[in-house]
C-alpha positions in Angstrom: 0.2 0.2 -0.1 1.5 3.6 -0.8 1.2 6.4 1.1 -1.5 8.8 -0.1 0.0 12.3 0.9 -2.6 14.4 -0.8 -5.3 12.5 1.3 -3.5 12.6 4.7 -2.7 17.1 3.5 -6.5 17.4 3.1 -7.1 15.2 6.0 -4.9 17.7 8.3 -5.6 20.5 6.4 -9.5 20.2 7.5 -9.0 19.2 11.3 -6.4 21.7 11.8 -8.9 24.7 10.2 -11.4 23.3 12.8 -10.0 23.8 15.8 -10.4 27.2 17.6 -6.9 28.3 17.1 -7.4 27.5 13.3 -9.9 29.1 13.1 -8.8 32.3 14.3 -5.5 31.9 12.0 -7.8 30.7 8.9 -9.7 34.2 9.4 -6.6 36.1 9.9 -5.0 35.2 6.4 -3.5 31.9 7.4 -3.5 28.8 5.3 -2.2 25.3 6.8 0.9 24.3 5.4 3.2 21.7 5.0 6.7 21.8 5.7 8.2 18.8 4.9 8.7 15.6 6.8 5.3 15.7 8.3 6.1 18.9 9.7 3.5 21.5 9.6 2.6 25.2 10.2 0.6 27.8 9.3 1.5 30.3 6.7 0.3 33.7 5.1 1.4 35.2 2.3 2.7 38.8 2.5 1.4 40.5 -0.7 3.5 42.0 -3.8 6.8 40.3 -1.9 8.7 37.2 -2.2 7.8 37.4 1.9 5.8 35.1 4.1 5.0 34.7 7.5 5.3 31.3 9.4 3.5 30.0 12.7 4.6 27.2 14.2 4.7 25.4 17.6 7.7 26.5 20.0 9.7 23.7 18.5 9.1 24.9 15.0 7.6 21.4 13.8 3.7 22.0 14.0 0.8 24.1 13.7 -0.2 23.1 17.2 0.8 23.8 20.5 1.5 20.7 22.4 -1.1 20.0 25.5 1.2 17.8 27.9 3.8 20.7 28.2 4.4 24.1 28.1 4.9 25.5 25.2 4.4 28.8 22.6 3.6 29.9 19.1 7.1 30.6 16.9 6.7 33.0 14.8 8.8 34.0 11.7 9.3 35.9 8.4 11.4 33.9 5.2 11.8 34.8 1.7 11.8 32.7 -1.3 15.7 32.9 -1.5 15.6 31.5 2.1 16.8 34.8 4.1 14.6 34.8 7.4 14.4 37.7 10.5 14.5 37.0 13.9 11.5 35.2 14.9 9.4 35.8 18.4 7.5 34.1 20.3 3.9 34.5 21.6 2.2 32.7 24.2 -1.5 32.9 22.7 -2.5 32.9 20.0 -3.3 36.6 20.4 0.4 37.5 21.2 1.4 35.7 17.5 -1.2 37.1 15.1 0.2 40.3 17.1 3.6 39.6 16.4 2.7 38.8 12.3 0.8 41.6 11.8 4.5 43.7 13.3 6.8 41.7 11.5 4.3 42.0 8.0 4.5 45.8 8.3 8.1 45.9 8.5 8.7 43.9 5.2 5.3 45.0 2.9 
């Protein structure tokens, strides 16, 4: 049996977008994104630029915070050429979205 990546991805996208946090990220213009190796994030393209924002759990590997230990959001801006800005942390979705908006304003 072969692994159907797109079925997995579509299922994970639906699940992630249906959570309280997911609905808030989607409402703020983010989309569920696979960063590779099974790792996921929330991505928002910065209009008219080669930059995008990524929000992940503090370990950089998941679109959702750990529930069994303290965790915070990690917010970073990345360019298509591989450049990135210093990342910021946020304890709540509100913090993460505020930091993302601040970073976007500096780039846009």
